[in-house]
ZADO-1210 file (C-alpha; in nm, 4 decimals, padded with zeros to 6 digits):
<atoms>
<atom x="-00.8475" y="01.4250" z="-00.5086" code="MET" pos="1"/>
<atom x="-00.6775" y="01.5415" z="-00.8291" code="SER" pos="2"/>
<atom x="-00.4671" y="01.3053" z="-01.0377" code="ASP" pos="3"/>
<atom x="-00.1635" y="01.5233" z="-00.9650" code="ASP" pos="4"/>
<atom x="-00.2174" y="01.4905" z="-00.5907" code="ALA" pos="5"/>
<atom x="-00.2608" y="01.1139" z="-00.6117" code="ALA" pos="6"/>
<atom x="00.0583" y="01.0731" z="-00.8152" code="ARG" pos="7"/>
<atom x="00.2646" y="01.2867" z="-00.5799" code="VAL" pos="8"/>
<atom x="00.1365" y="01.1181" z="-00.2645" code="LEU" pos="9"/>
<atom x="00.1962" y="00.7744" z="-00.4127" code="ARG" pos="10"/>
<atom x="00.5450" y="00.8619" z="-00.5381" code="ALA" pos="11"/>
<atom x="00.6595" y="00.9741" z="-00.1949" code="PHE" pos="12"/>
<atom x="00.4740" y="00.7055" z="-00.0002" code="ASP" pos="13"/>
<atom x="00.3028" y="00.9612" z="00.2225" code="VAL" pos="14"/>
<atom x="00.1167" y="00.8255" z="00.5267" code="SER" pos="15"/>
<atom x="-00.2600" y="00.8605" z="00.5506" code="ARG" pos="16"/>
<atom x="-00.2260" y="01.1131" z="00.8350" code="GLU" pos="17"/>
<atom x="00.0243" y="01.3243" z="00.6407" code="SER" pos="18"/>
<atom x="-00.1898" y="01.3011" z="00.3280" code="GLU" pos="19"/>
<atom x="-00.4846" y="01.4483" z="00.5149" code="GLN" pos="20"/>
<atom x="-00.2708" y="01.7334" z="00.6477" code="LYS" pos="21"/>
<atom x="-00.1274" y="01.8092" z="00.3049" code="LEU" pos="22"/>
<atom x="-00.4746" y="01.8186" z="00.1515" code="ARG" pos="23"/>
<atom x="-00.5910" y="02.0626" z="00.4213" code="ILE" pos="24"/>
<atom x="-00.2863" y="02.2769" z="00.3529" code="PHE" pos="25"/>
<atom x="-00.3403" y="02.2868" z="-00.0243" code="VAL" pos="26"/>
<atom x="-00.7084" y="02.3728" z="00.0201" code="ASP" pos="27"/>
<atom x="-00.6110" y="02.6574" z="00.2508" code="LEU" pos="28"/>
<atom x="-00.3466" y="02.7752" z="00.0044" code="LEU" pos="29"/>
<atom x="-00.6107" y="02.7988" z="-00.2701" code="HIS" pos="30"/>
<atom x="-00.8383" y="02.9921" z="-00.0339" code="GLU" pos="31"/>
<atom x="-00.5719" y="03.2453" z="00.0617" code="TRP" pos="32"/>
<atom x="-00.4309" y="03.2698" z="-00.2909" code="GLN" pos="33"/>
<atom x="-00.7650" y="03.4099" z="-00.4026" code="ALA" pos="34"/>
<atom x="-00.7054" y="03.7046" z="-00.1679" code="LYS" pos="35"/>
<atom x="-00.3293" y="03.7550" z="-00.1877" code="MET" pos="36"/>
<atom x="-00.0356" y="03.6475" z="-00.4007" code="ASN" pos="37"/>
<atom x="00.1390" y="03.3671" z="-00.2120" code="LEU" pos="38"/>
<atom x="00.2804" y="03.1883" z="-00.5170" code="VAL" pos="39"/>
<atom x="00.2692" y="03.2730" z="-00.8864" code="SER" pos="40"/>
<atom x="-00.0789" y="03.2399" z="-01.0334" code="LYS" pos="41"/>
<atom x="00.0492" y="03.0212" z="-01.3157" code="ALA" pos="42"/>
<atom x="00.1974" y="02.7667" z="-01.0746" code="SER" pos="43"/>
<atom x="-00.1212" y="02.7216" z="-00.8718" code="MET" pos="44"/>
<atom x="-00.2595" y="02.4881" z="-01.1379" code="ALA" pos="45"/>
<atom x="00.0413" y="02.2625" z="-01.0728" code="GLU" pos="46"/>
<atom x="00.0711" y="02.3081" z="-00.6984" code="VAL" pos="47"/>
<atom x="00.1130" y="01.9352" z="-00.6251" code="TRP" pos="48"/>
<atom x="00.3913" y="01.8468" z="-00.8731" code="PRO" pos="49"/>
<atom x="00.5561" y="02.1885" z="-00.8793" code="ARG" pos="50"/>
<atom x="00.5517" y="02.2875" z="-00.5125" code="HIS" pos="51"/>
<atom x="00.4483" y="01.9958" z="-00.2903" code="VAL" pos="52"/>
<atom x="00.6558" y="01.7281" z="-00.4646" code="ALA" pos="53"/>
<atom x="00.9525" y="01.9628" z="-00.4895" code="ASP" pos="54"/>
<atom x="00.9382" y="02.0075" z="-00.1118" code="SER" pos="55"/>
<atom x="00.8689" y="01.6444" z="-00.0209" code="LEU" pos="56"/>
<atom x="01.1902" y="01.5249" z="-00.1847" code="GLN" pos="57"/>
<atom x="01.3936" y="01.6882" z="00.0936" code="LEU" pos="58"/>
<atom x="01.2669" y="01.4206" z="00.3319" code="LEU" pos="59"/>
<atom x="01.4734" y="01.1648" z="00.1414" code="GLN" pos="60"/>
<atom x="01.7900" y="01.3533" z="00.2366" code="LEU" pos="61"/>
<atom x="01.7085" y="01.3564" z="00.6086" code="MET" pos="62"/>
<atom x="01.7058" y="01.0808" z="00.8705" code="PRO" pos="63"/>
<atom x="01.3622" y="00.9384" z="00.9454" code="GLN" pos="64"/>
<atom x="01.4162" y="01.0186" z="01.3129" code="SER" pos="65"/>
<atom x="01.2910" y="01.3628" z="01.4268" code="PRO" pos="66"/>
<atom x="01.5161" y="01.6489" z="01.3211" code="GLN" pos="67"/>
<atom x="01.5035" y="02.0224" z="01.3903" code="VAL" pos="68"/>
<atom x="01.5005" y="02.2383" z="01.0784" code="ILE" pos="69"/>
<atom x="01.5275" y="02.6098" z="01.0025" code="ALA" pos="70"/>
<atom x="01.3536" y="02.7111" z="00.6791" code="ASP" pos="71"/>
<atom x="01.4672" y="03.0488" z="00.5493" code="LEU" pos="72"/>
<atom x="01.2304" y="03.2731" z="00.3546" code="GLY" pos="73"/>
<atom x="00.9413" y="03.0309" z="00.3996" code="SER" pos="74"/>
<atom x="00.6890" y="03.2254" z="00.1911" code="GLY" pos="75"/>
<atom x="00.3867" y="03.0023" z="00.1357" code="ALA" pos="76"/>
<atom x="00.5485" y="02.7131" z="00.3236" code="GLY" pos="77"/>
<atom x="00.7693" y="02.5560" z="00.0571" code="PHE" pos="78"/>
<atom x="00.9659" y="02.3586" z="00.1498" code="PRO" pos="79"/>
<atom x="00.9597" y="02.4018" z="00.5287" code="GLY" pos="80"/>
<atom x="00.5943" y="02.3587" z="00.6156" code="LEU" pos="81"/>
<atom x="00.5548" y="02.0654" z="00.3751" code="ILE" pos="82"/>
<atom x="00.8479" y="01.8936" z="00.5463" code="VAL" pos="83"/>
<atom x="00.6800" y="01.9509" z="00.8833" code="ALA" pos="84"/>
<atom x="00.3481" y="01.8121" z="00.7570" code="LEU" pos="85"/>
<atom x="00.4889" y="01.4978" z="00.5982" code="ALA" pos="86"/>
<atom x="00.7698" y="01.4046" z="00.8355" code="GLY" pos="87"/>
<atom x="00.8421" y="01.3735" z="01.2067" code="PRO" pos="88"/>
<atom x="01.0417" y="01.6934" z="01.2125" code="HIS" pos="89"/>
<atom x="01.0127" y="02.0237" z="01.3977" code="GLU" pos="90"/>
<atom x="01.0516" y="02.3242" z="01.1689" code="VAL" pos="91"/>
<atom x="01.1287" y="02.6896" z="01.2390" code="HIS" pos="92"/>
<atom x="00.9816" y="02.9022" z="00.9597" code="LEU" pos="93"/>
<atom x="01.1499" y="03.2384" z="00.8983" code="TYR" pos="94"/>
<atom x="00.9353" y="03.4842" z="00.7016" code="GLU" pos="95"/>
<atom x="00.9544" y="03.8641" z="00.7227" code="SER" pos="96"/>
<atom x="00.6410" y="03.9537" z="00.5218" code="ILE" pos="97"/>
<atom x="00.3434" y="03.9875" z="00.7555" code="GLY" pos="98"/>
<atom x="00.0751" y="03.8513" z="00.5214" code="LYS" pos="99"/>
<atom x="00.2774" y="03.5416" z="00.4388" code="LYS" pos="100"/>
<atom x="00.3598" y="03.4867" z="00.8056" code="ALA" pos="101"/>
<atom x="-00.0147" y="03.5125" z="00.8738" code="GLY" pos="102"/>
<atom x="-00.0845" y="03.2404" z="00.6195" code="PHE" pos="103"/>
<atom x="00.1806" y="03.0159" z="00.7735" code="LEU" pos="104"/>
<atom x="00.0275" y="03.0573" z="01.1194" code="ARG" pos="105"/>
<atom x="-00.3192" y="02.9781" z="00.9815" code="ALA" pos="106"/>
<atom x="-00.1847" y="02.6675" z="00.8065" code="ALA" pos="107"/>
<atom x="-00.0122" y="02.5475" z="01.1234" code="ILE" pos="108"/>
<atom x="-00.3340" y="02.5979" z="01.3198" code="SER" pos="109"/>
<atom x="-00.5408" y="02.4102" z="01.0587" code="ALA" pos="110"/>
<atom x="-00.3036" y="02.1155" z="01.0229" code="THR" pos="111"/>
<atom x="-00.1385" y="02.0817" z="01.3632" code="GLY" pos="112"/>
<atom x="00.2061" y="02.0941" z="01.2024" code="ALA" pos="113"/>
<atom x="00.5091" y="02.0827" z="01.4308" code="ARG" pos="114"/>
<atom x="00.6265" y="02.4253" z="01.3236" code="ALA" pos="115"/>
<atom x="00.6584" y="02.7780" z="01.4503" code="GLN" pos="116"/>
<atom x="00.6748" y="03.1060" z="01.2624" code="VAL" pos="117"/>
<atom x="00.9446" y="03.3653" z="01.3212" code="HIS" pos="118"/>
<atom x="00.8267" y="03.6877" z="01.1571" code="GLN" pos="119"/>
<atom x="01.1586" y="03.8602" z="01.1084" code="MET" pos="120"/>
<atom x="01.4391" y="03.9254" z="00.8655" code="ARG" pos="121"/>
<atom x="01.6916" y="03.6426" z="00.8675" code="ILE" pos="122"/>
<atom x="01.9704" y="03.8960" z="00.9133" code="GLU" pos="123"/>
<atom x="01.8151" y="03.9926" z="01.2467" code="ASP" pos="124"/>
<atom x="01.8401" y="03.6446" z="01.4003" code="VAL" pos="125"/>
<atom x="02.0624" y="03.7141" z="01.7014" code="ALA" pos="126"/>
<atom x="02.0744" y="03.3662" z="01.8529" code="ARG" pos="127"/>
<atom x="01.9682" y="03.0977" z="01.6055" code="PRO" pos="128"/>
<atom x="01.8172" y="02.7805" z="01.7498" code="PRO" pos="129"/>
<atom x="02.0269" y="02.4657" z="01.7327" code="LYS" pos="130"/>
<atom x="01.9069" y="02.2864" z="01.4203" code="VAL" pos="131"/>
<atom x="02.0094" y="01.9808" z="01.2189" code="ASP" pos="132"/>
<atom x="01.9236" y="02.1248" z="00.8771" code="PHE" pos="133"/>
<atom x="01.8741" y="02.4671" z="00.7239" code="VAL" pos="134"/>
<atom x="01.6639" y="02.4813" z="00.4059" code="THR" pos="135"/>
<atom x="01.5803" y="02.7411" z="00.1426" code="ALA" pos="136"/>
<atom x="01.3998" y="02.7480" z="-00.1921" code="ARG" pos="137"/>
<atom x="01.4222" y="03.0338" z="-00.4431" code="ALA" pos="138"/>
<atom x="01.5432" y="03.2730" z="-00.1750" code="LEU" pos="139"/>
<atom x="01.8709" y="03.4250" z="-00.2951" code="ALA" pos="140"/>
<atom x="02.1795" y="03.3601" z="-00.5092" code="PRO" pos="141"/>
<atom x="02.4132" y="03.1110" z="-00.3431" code="LEU" pos="142"/>
<atom x="02.6749" y="03.3603" z="-00.2237" code="ASP" pos="143"/>
<atom x="02.4046" y="03.5627" z="-00.0467" code="ARG" pos="144"/>
<atom x="02.2256" y="03.2504" z="00.0752" code="LEU" pos="145"/>
<atom x="02.5420" y="03.1203" z="00.2409" code="LEU" pos="146"/>
<atom x="02.5729" y="03.4494" z="00.4297" code="GLU" pos="147"/>
<atom x="02.2142" y="03.4188" z="00.5543" code="LEU" pos="148"/>
<atom x="02.2543" y="03.0529" z="00.6520" code="ALA" pos="149"/>
<atom x="02.5993" y="03.0868" z="00.8063" code="LEU" pos="150"/>
<atom x="02.4836" y="03.1242" z="01.1706" code="PRO" pos="151"/>
<atom x="02.3067" y="02.7878" z="01.1387" code="PHE" pos="152"/>
<atom x="02.5847" y="02.6202" z="00.9401" code="LEU" pos="153"/>
<atom x="02.8415" y="02.7326" z="01.1975" code="ASN" pos="154"/>
<atom x="02.6458" y="02.5455" z="01.4642" code="GLU" pos="155"/>
<atom x="02.6676" y="02.2197" z="01.2693" code="GLY" pos="156"/>
<atom x="02.3570" y="02.2301" z="01.0505" code="ALA" pos="157"/>
<atom x="02.3600" y="02.0873" z="00.6993" code="THR" pos="158"/>
<atom x="02.2233" y="02.3191" z="00.4329" code="GLY" pos="159"/>
<atom x="01.9731" y="02.1809" z="00.1818" code="LEU" pos="160"/>
<atom x="01.9380" y="02.4505" z="-00.0802" code="PHE" pos="161"/>
<atom x="01.7079" y="02.4043" z="-00.3789" code="MET" pos="162"/>
<atom x="01.8697" y="02.5464" z="-00.6908" code="LYS" pos="163"/>
<atom x="01.7735" y="02.5713" z="-01.0569" code="GLY" pos="164"/>
<atom x="01.9583" y="02.5397" z="-01.3846" code="GLN" pos="165"/>
<atom x="02.1994" y="02.8237" z="-01.2993" code="ASP" pos="166"/>
<atom x="02.3499" y="02.6366" z="-01.0039" code="VAL" pos="167"/>
<atom x="02.6948" y="02.5955" z="-01.1640" code="ASP" pos="168"/>
<atom x="02.7124" y="02.9667" z="-01.2395" code="GLU" pos="169"/>
<atom x="02.6122" y="03.0419" z="-00.8793" code="GLU" pos="170"/>
<atom x="02.8760" y="02.7996" z="-00.7480" code="LEU" pos="171"/>
<atom x="03.1457" y="02.9622" z="-00.9624" code="THR" pos="172"/>
<atom x="03.0583" y="03.3039" z="-00.8241" code="LYS" pos="173"/>
<atom x="03.0242" y="03.1833" z="-00.4635" code="ALA" pos="174"/>
<atom x="03.3582" y="02.9991" z="-00.4573" code="THR" pos="175"/>
<atom x="03.5389" y="03.3258" z="-00.5310" code="LYS" pos="176"/>
<atom x="03.4703" y="03.4311" z="-00.1723" code="SER" pos="177"/>
<atom x="03.3629" y="03.1072" z="-00.0014" code="TRP" pos="178"/>
<atom x="03.5179" y="02.7698" z="00.0704" code="ARG" pos="179"/>
<atom x="03.2313" y="02.5232" z="00.0488" code="ILE" pos="180"/>
<atom x="03.1970" y="02.1507" z="00.1074" code="THR" pos="181"/>
<atom x="02.8916" y="02.0347" z="-00.0799" code="TYR" pos="182"/>
<atom x="02.7206" y="01.7626" z="-00.2800" code="GLN" pos="183"/>
<atom x="02.4721" y="01.8017" z="-00.5629" code="LYS" pos="184"/>
<atom x="02.1617" y="01.5820" z="-00.5621" code="HIS" pos="185"/>
<atom x="01.9456" y="01.5743" z="-00.8783" code="PRO" pos="186"/>
<atom x="01.5959" y="01.7085" z="-00.8206" code="SER" pos="187"/>
<atom x="01.3199" y="01.4483" z="-00.8431" code="LEU" pos="188"/>
<atom x="01.0702" y="01.7163" z="-00.9401" code="ALA" pos="189"/>
<atom x="01.2611" y="01.9047" z="-01.2114" code="ASP" pos="190"/>
<atom x="01.5414" y="01.7586" z="-01.4227" code="SER" pos="191"/>
<atom x="01.6986" y="02.1045" z="-01.4571" code="ARG" pos="192"/>
<atom x="01.7269" y="02.1560" z="-01.0812" code="SER" pos="193"/>
<atom x="01.9365" y="02.0214" z="-00.7942" code="VAL" pos="194"/>
<atom x="01.9440" y="02.0145" z="-00.4182" code="ILE" pos="195"/>
<atom x="02.2740" y="02.1476" z="-00.2942" code="LEU" pos="196"/>
<atom x="02.3726" y="01.9793" z="00.0330" code="ALA" pos="197"/>
<atom x="02.6235" y="02.2049" z="00.2092" code="VAL" pos="198"/>
<atom x="02.8084" y="02.0598" z="00.5070" code="THR" pos="199"/>
<atom x="03.0651" y="02.3378" z="00.5505" code="GLU" pos="200"/>
<atom x="03.0963" y="02.6977" z="00.4393" code="ALA" pos="201"/>
<atom x="03.3441" y="02.9612" z="00.5411" code="ARG" pos="202"/>
<atom x="03.4814" y="03.2818" z="00.3994" code="HIS" pos="203"/>
<atom x="03.8067" y="03.2338" z="00.2217" code="GLY" pos="204"/>
</atoms>
């Protein structure tokens, strides 16, 4: 195992079973990345600290008891599939791009993750499942992201949105048309980033 992997797994106190699943996932990601662009090529060399650790930190903002989660724009599985692999949670992965959805299905099959893939545009979700949390990473600016997540937020979900150094600018723009109740949590993976925990959002 790489030094990066060992440091990340130790930092987040990952169980032996979850460690094995995460290692299978990362191996599969490398295999598929050679054939298609799932994440940026530059970031693959830092997949454990840059992608896995970034995703794992969401578990610290959730109860340890099983939760149901909707992950929007899941891409290569960050953060949603990582959360499913390392925690007791059930995750709905929303991804519209067929090749990425195919990777997610292959990863679920290989790891036994408690997750299911919904290959569709988020805007086309007619009846969202009842979930406890809705997550997203690098999906859209906050004002657009709130629109996409609103069906889940309106049913009582808490949004956990991973945002970079422009978060204050995004908040300023979003609050022109939204009334938001939120809390900012510093990212454990990147000092310039935050996790925005949104408990209420409505137009106004």
